[in-house]
C-alpha positions as CSV (number, residue, x, y, z in Angstrom):
1,M,52.6,-2.7,19.5
2,Q,49.8,-5.2,18.8
3,K,48.6,-5.4,15.2
4,A,44.9,-5.8,14.3
5,V,43.3,-6.5,11.0
6,F,39.7,-6.1,9.7
7,L,39.5,-8.3,6.6
8,D,36.2,-7.3,5.0
9,L,35.0,-3.9,6.3
10,D,32.9,-3.3,3.2
11,S,30.7,-6.2,4.1
12,V,29.5,-4.2,7.1
13,D,30.2,-0.5,6.4
14,T,29.3,1.2,3.1
15,G,30.9,4.5,4.4
16,D,27.8,5.4,6.5
17,L,29.1,4.1,9.9
18,D,31.3,5.5,12.6
19,I,34.2,3.2,13.0
20,R,35.9,5.1,15.7
21,C,34.6,2.5,18.2
22,I,36.9,-0.1,16.4
23,N,39.8,2.3,15.8
24,S,40.0,3.3,19.5
25,T,40.6,-0.2,20.7
26,L,44.2,-0.4,19.3
27,D,46.7,2.0,17.7
28,N,47.7,-0.3,14.9
29,W,44.7,-1.2,12.7
30,Q,44.8,-2.3,9.1
31,F,41.4,-2.2,7.3
32,Y,40.8,-4.1,4.1
33,P,37.6,-3.3,2.1
34,S,37.6,-6.9,1.0
35,I,40.3,-9.5,0.3
36,Q,41.0,-12.6,-1.8
37,S,41.4,-15.8,0.0
38,S,44.9,-16.2,-1.4
39,D,46.0,-13.0,0.4
40,V,44.6,-13.7,3.8
41,K,47.7,-15.3,5.3
42,Q,49.9,-12.4,4.3
43,A,47.3,-9.8,5.4
44,I,47.1,-11.2,9.0
45,A,50.8,-12.0,9.4
46,G,51.9,-10.7,12.8
47,A,48.4,-9.8,13.8
48,A,47.1,-10.6,17.3
49,I,43.5,-9.7,16.5
50,V,41.6,-10.4,13.3
51,V,38.1,-9.3,12.5
52,S,36.2,-11.1,9.8
53,N,32.6,-11.1,8.7
54,K,32.6,-13.7,6.0
55,V,36.3,-14.2,5.0
56,V,37.3,-17.8,5.7
57,L,39.9,-18.5,8.4
58,D,40.7,-22.2,7.9
59,A,42.9,-24.6,9.8
60,D,46.0,-23.9,7.7
61,T,45.6,-20.2,8.0
62,I,45.2,-20.4,11.8
63,K,48.1,-22.8,12.2
64,N,50.4,-20.6,10.3
65,S,49.5,-17.4,12.2
66,P,51.5,-17.8,15.4
67,S,50.8,-14.2,16.6
68,L,47.0,-14.7,16.3
69,K,45.2,-14.6,19.7
70,L,41.7,-13.4,19.0
71,I,39.3,-13.8,16.0
72,C,36.3,-11.5,16.2
73,V,33.5,-12.5,13.8
74,S,31.4,-9.5,12.9
75,A,28.3,-11.6,12.7
76,T,26.5,-14.3,14.7
77,G,27.4,-17.2,12.5
78,T,30.9,-18.6,12.8
79,N,31.0,-21.2,10.0
80,N,33.8,-19.2,8.3
81,V,36.2,-20.0,11.1
82,D,37.7,-23.5,11.8
83,L,36.8,-23.6,15.5
84,S,38.6,-26.8,16.1
85,A,41.9,-25.4,14.8
86,A,41.4,-22.2,16.8
87,K,41.0,-24.2,20.0
88,M,44.0,-26.4,19.1
89,H,46.2,-23.3,18.7
90,D,44.8,-21.4,21.7
91,V,43.0,-18.7,19.6
92,L,39.9,-17.3,21.1
93,V,36.9,-16.8,18.8
94,C,34.0,-14.5,19.6
95,N,30.9,-13.4,17.7
96,V,28.2,-10.7,18.0
97,R,24.7,-11.6,19.1
98,D,21.3,-10.1,19.0
99,Y,22.5,-6.9,17.4
100,A,20.1,-7.2,14.3
101,T,16.9,-8.1,16.0
102,P,14.9,-4.9,15.2
103,S,16.2,-4.9,11.6
104,V,15.4,-8.6,11.0
105,T,12.0,-8.4,12.6
106,Q,11.1,-5.3,10.5
107,H,12.2,-7.1,7.3
108,V,10.2,-10.2,8.1
109,F,7.0,-8.1,8.3
110,T,8.0,-6.2,5.3
111,L,8.0,-9.4,3.3
112,I,4.8,-10.6,5.0
113,L,2.9,-7.4,4.4
114,A,4.1,-7.1,0.8
115,L,2.9,-10.6,0.0
116,M,-0.4,-10.3,1.9
117,T,-1.2,-7.0,0.1
118,N,0.1,-8.2,-3.3
119,L,2.2,-5.1,-3.3
120,K,4.5,-6.1,-6.1
121,R,1.7,-6.9,-8.5
122,Y,-0.2,-3.6,-7.7
123,E,3.0,-1.6,-8.1
124,Q,3.5,-3.2,-11.5
125,A,-0.1,-2.6,-12.4
126,V,0.2,1.1,-11.7
127,E,3.4,1.3,-13.8
128,K,1.7,-0.4,-16.7
129,G,-1.1,2.2,-16.6
130,D,-3.8,-0.2,-15.4
131,W,-5.0,2.3,-12.8
132,T,-5.0,5.2,-15.3
133,N,-7.2,3.1,-17.6
134,S,-9.5,1.8,-14.8
135,Q,-13.2,2.3,-14.9
136,Q,-13.3,2.4,-11.1
137,F,-11.5,4.6,-8.6
138,C,-9.3,1.7,-7.4
139,L,-7.9,-1.6,-8.7
140,L,-9.1,-4.8,-7.2
141,D,-7.3,-7.1,-9.6
142,Y,-5.4,-9.1,-6.9
143,P,-6.5,-10.5,-3.6
144,I,-5.6,-8.6,-0.4
145,S,-5.6,-10.4,3.0
146,E,-5.5,-9.1,6.6
147,L,-3.1,-10.4,9.2
148,S,-5.7,-10.1,11.9
149,G,-7.0,-13.5,12.9
150,K,-4.4,-15.4,10.8
151,T,-2.0,-18.0,12.4
152,L,1.7,-17.4,12.3
153,G,3.9,-20.5,12.8
154,I,7.3,-19.7,14.1
155,V,10.1,-22.3,13.8
156,G,12.8,-21.5,16.3
157,Y,12.0,-19.4,19.4
158,G,15.1,-17.5,20.3
159,V,15.5,-13.8,20.5
160,L,14.4,-13.3,16.9
161,G,11.4,-15.6,17.1
162,K,10.2,-13.9,20.2
163,S,10.5,-10.5,18.6
164,V,8.5,-11.6,15.6
165,A,5.8,-13.2,17.8
166,K,5.5,-9.9,19.7
167,I,4.8,-7.9,16.5
168,A,2.4,-10.6,15.3
169,Q,0.3,-10.1,18.4
170,A,0.1,-6.4,17.7
171,F,-1.5,-7.4,14.3
172,G,-4.0,-9.6,16.1
173,M,-2.5,-12.8,14.9
174,Q,-2.5,-16.2,16.6
175,V,1.0,-17.7,17.1
176,C,2.2,-21.3,17.4
177,L,5.8,-22.5,17.9
178,Q,8.0,-25.3,16.9
179,T,11.4,-25.5,18.6
180,R,14.0,-28.0,19.7
181,T,14.0,-26.6,23.3
182,K,10.8,-25.6,25.0
183,G,10.8,-22.8,27.4
184,D,8.2,-20.6,29.1
185,S,5.8,-19.2,26.5
186,D,2.2,-18.0,26.3
187,F,2.0,-19.6,22.8
188,P,1.4,-23.3,22.2
189,Y,4.3,-25.6,21.1
190,V,3.3,-28.0,18.3
191,S,5.1,-30.4,16.0
192,L,6.5,-29.2,12.7
193,T,3.8,-31.2,10.9
194,Q,1.0,-29.5,13.0
195,L,2.6,-26.1,12.5
196,L,2.8,-26.5,8.7
197,Q,-0.8,-27.7,8.5
198,S,-2.3,-25.0,10.7
199,S,-0.4,-21.9,9.8
200,D,-1.3,-19.2,7.3
201,I,2.2,-17.9,7.5
202,V,5.4,-19.8,8.4
203,S,8.5,-17.9,9.5
204,L,11.8,-19.6,10.0
205,H,14.1,-18.5,12.8
206,C,16.3,-21.5,13.5
207,P,20.0,-22.1,12.8
208,L,21.3,-24.1,9.9
209,T,22.5,-27.4,11.3
210,E,22.7,-30.9,9.8
211,Q,19.3,-31.5,11.4
212,T,17.7,-28.4,9.8
213,R,19.4,-28.6,6.4
214,N,16.6,-28.9,3.7
215,M,14.1,-29.2,6.6
216,I,11.4,-27.5,4.5
217,G,11.1,-29.5,1.2
218,A,8.5,-31.1,-1.0
219,D,6.9,-33.2,1.7
220,E,6.6,-30.2,4.0
221,F,5.1,-27.9,1.2
222,A,2.5,-30.7,0.6
223,L,1.3,-30.2,4.2
224,M,0.9,-26.4,4.0
225,K,-2.4,-24.6,3.1
226,P,-2.7,-23.6,-0.6
227,H,-2.8,-19.9,0.5
228,S,0.0,-20.1,3.0
229,I,3.2,-18.0,2.9
230,L,6.7,-19.1,3.8
231,I,9.2,-16.5,5.2
232,N,12.9,-17.3,5.5
233,A,15.2,-14.7,6.9
234,A,17.3,-17.3,8.8
235,R,19.6,-19.4,6.6
236,G,19.2,-20.4,3.0
237,G,20.0,-24.1,3.4
238,I,17.0,-24.7,5.6
239,V,14.7,-24.6,2.6
240,H,15.1,-26.9,-0.4
241,E,15.2,-24.3,-3.1
242,Q,14.0,-26.4,-6.1
243,A,11.1,-27.7,-4.0
244,L,10.1,-24.2,-3.1
245,A,10.2,-23.1,-6.7
246,D,8.1,-26.1,-7.7
247,A,5.6,-25.5,-4.9
248,L,5.0,-21.9,-6.0
249,L,4.8,-22.8,-9.7
250,E,2.3,-25.6,-9.0
251,G,0.3,-23.4,-6.6
252,K,0.8,-25.7,-3.6
253,I,1.5,-22.6,-1.4
254,G,0.4,-19.0,-1.8
255,G,3.7,-17.2,-1.7
256,A,7.2,-16.9,-0.2
257,G,9.5,-14.2,1.0
258,I,13.2,-15.2,1.0
259,D,16.1,-13.2,2.2
260,V,18.8,-16.0,2.2
261,L,19.9,-18.6,-0.3
262,S,22.0,-21.7,0.0
263,V,24.9,-20.1,-1.9
264,E,25.6,-16.4,-1.6
265,P,26.0,-14.6,-3.9
266,P,23.8,-17.1,-5.8
267,G,24.6,-18.5,-9.2
268,A,22.4,-17.4,-12.1
269,D,21.0,-21.0,-12.2
270,N,19.5,-20.8,-8.7
271,P,15.9,-22.0,-9.1
272,L,14.5,-19.1,-7.0
273,L,15.9,-16.5,-9.4
274,N,13.4,-17.7,-12.1
275,P,11.4,-14.5,-12.8
276,S,8.3,-16.6,-13.9
277,I,7.8,-17.9,-10.3
278,P,4.6,-16.2,-9.0
279,N,4.2,-14.6,-5.5
280,L,7.9,-14.8,-4.7
281,I,10.0,-12.0,-3.2
282,V,13.7,-12.6,-3.0
283,T,15.9,-10.0,-1.2
284,P,19.7,-10.1,-1.2
285,H,20.4,-11.1,2.5
286,I,19.6,-7.6,3.8
287,A,17.2,-8.4,6.7
288,W,20.1,-7.6,9.1
289,A,21.4,-4.6,7.3
290,S,19.8,-1.5,8.6
291,R,22.3,1.3,9.3
292,E,21.5,1.1,13.0
293,S,22.0,-2.7,13.1
294,R,25.4,-2.5,11.3
295,Q,26.6,0.2,13.7
296,R,25.6,-2.0,16.7
297,C,27.5,-4.8,15.1
298,L,30.8,-2.8,15.0
299,E,30.2,-1.5,18.5
300,E,29.8,-5.1,19.7
301,V,33.0,-6.1,18.0
302,A,34.7,-3.3,19.8
303,K,33.3,-4.5,23.2
304,N,34.5,-8.0,22.4
305,I,38.0,-6.6,21.8
306,R,38.0,-4.5,25.0
307,A,36.7,-7.4,27.0
308,Y,39.6,-9.6,25.7
309,Q,42.1,-6.9,26.5
310,A,40.7,-6.7,30.1
311,G,41.2,-10.5,30.5
312,K,37.4,-11.1,30.5
313,P,36.6,-12.3,27.0
314,R,32.8,-12.3,26.1
315,N,30.7,-13.9,23.4
316,L,33.1,-16.9,23.1
317,V,32.1,-19.7,20.8
């Protein structure tokens, strides 16, 4: 009987999901809520199938797991798996794709709308009693801007970028694109410099590669409009974090909504955790994490396992 192991179920399921889709693929499952790196080899000993969200499966672990045939990453990114070692030892690796698009798109606009409305400041003002003590029926202490007529610059135009562009149109926004590979689009493609200079809001939807690491830094912030907003729900390393903190503190840009950081969980010394930074919203990597999205993730993992069992593996990386 084949053994299967899920190494970090709690990173996907908080107890609110139906995991029968996973359980039904094999009779011999072992689920770990989370696991220490030192215990991974022992946990997957004898396992043919391993599911991991963020637990690292390095070259040594793969080499010393002769029963291992399939690694299912319960995410899109596969940087936690040594892909070269997996190939060398004939271990297939698959991921899940496009499962979180509605959730991420919704979160991107949650950040945009909160910043454009100064929602955080107004909420704090009400809590402090400013509205109760106001001489007028409303507070107009902080600027509020409409999305209609504004320009949204999207960096990366895959499934997520396209979804964000579609919602932007519904708000009456203009859209421009910067991407490595140009395809058919009704929106203009521009250089990164042009996008940064012309956009009121910049939203990042590109992968983290050596080419995109720290792609948005001090020089790029200097190009942006003083009122412009940066949104990053892609990968933390794309934005130089100290440069963003400086840009906000110095008023070089108008605000930022950040869902991802370069190290997660972040250290207390991360510059973007400084509470004195104005017009910054940081959320803890939750853009993907709606209940519906997490359920789709598990269902996609189950489909990957069944496809492998049928001799037709899918979503290989």
